[in-house]
C-alpha positions in Angstrom: 0.1 -0.1 0.1 1.3 3.4 -0.7 0.9 6.4 1.6 1.5 10.3 1.3 2.5 12.6 3.7 -0.8 14.8 4.2 -0.9 18.1 6.0 -3.7 18.8 8.6 -5.2 22.5 9.0 -7.4 23.7 12.0 -8.5 21.7 15.0 -6.1 20.1 17.3 -4.1 18.5 14.2 -3.2 22.0 13.3 0.1 21.9 11.6 0.8 18.3 11.7 1.8 16.0 8.8 0.7 12.3 8.9 1.3 9.6 6.3 -2.1 8.7 5.0 -3.1 5.6 3.1 -3.8 6.2 -0.7 -6.8 4.4 -2.6 -6.7 2.6 -5.7 -7.0 6.0 -7.6 -3.9 7.3 -5.7 -5.7 9.8 -3.7 -6.2 10.0 0.1 -9.8 9.3 1.4 -12.4 12.2 1.2 -12.9 12.4 5.0 -10.3 11.3 7.9 -11.8 10.5 11.3 -9.7 10.4 14.3 -11.3 8.9 17.5 -10.1 10.9 20.7 -10.9 8.8 23.7 -12.4 10.7 26.7 -9.9 11.1 29.8 -12.6 10.2 32.1 -13.4 6.9 30.3 -16.6 8.3 28.9 -17.6 8.2 25.3 -14.9 9.3 22.9 -15.0 12.1 20.7 -14.1 11.9 16.8 -12.4 14.6 14.9 -13.4 14.8 11.4 -11.2 16.5 8.7 -12.4 17.1 4.8 -9.9 16.6 1.9 -9.5 19.7 -0.2 -6.7 20.6 -2.9 -3.7 21.9 -1.5 -2.7 23.8 -4.5 -3.6 24.0 -8.2 -0.9 23.9 -11.1 -0.8 26.0 -14.3 -3.2 23.5 -16.3 -5.7 23.3 -13.3 -4.5 20.0 -11.8 -4.6 19.4 -8.4 -1.1 19.4 -7.1 -1.7 17.3 -3.7 -4.2 17.5 -0.9 -4.4 18.5 2.4 -7.3 17.9 5.4 -8.9 20.7 6.8 -10.9 20.4 10.1 -14.7 20.1 10.0 -16.1 21.4 13.2 -19.4 20.3 12.7 -18.2 16.9 11.8 -21.5 15.5 9.8 -21.5 12.2 8.8 -20.9 12.3 5.2 -20.3 8.8 4.4 -23.0 8.3 2.0 -22.5 8.2 -1.5 -24.1 11.1 -3.7 -25.6 10.0 -6.6 -26.1 12.6 -9.7 -29.8 12.2 -9.7 -30.3 13.0 -6.1 -30.1 16.9 -5.9 -29.0 18.9 -2.7 -31.2 18.4 0.3 -33.8 16.1 -1.6 -34.6 12.6 0.2 -36.0 9.6 -1.6 -39.2 9.5 0.6 -39.7 13.4 0.1 -43.1 14.3 -1.2 -43.5 16.8 -3.7 -44.5 20.4 -2.8 -47.9 21.9 -3.7 -51.4 20.8 -2.1 -52.1 17.1 -1.9 -55.1 17.6 -3.9 -53.6 19.7 -6.7 -53.7 18.3 -10.2 -52.0 19.4 -13.5 -54.6 20.7 -15.6 
């Protein structure tokens, strides 16, 4: 397995560089989760970092990746399909009154 030294920005990991395993495409994962145990033995906290381009070359190609702290830490592990727009859910009902008709 290949790995790349990837910098972290923001949060408790600010300024650190860690070796991150690369996927089949040669890119690091989109999200990087770091579990932090609680000092009193309670539930652990999870730090969430999101992958962003580090720099752009002259042709607009990405020149590497870095991780930026996501303070909200929302679960973004679900795949986003092209046919599911932003904020839509498969079980959402269309807008309008229930007895509206087209015609």
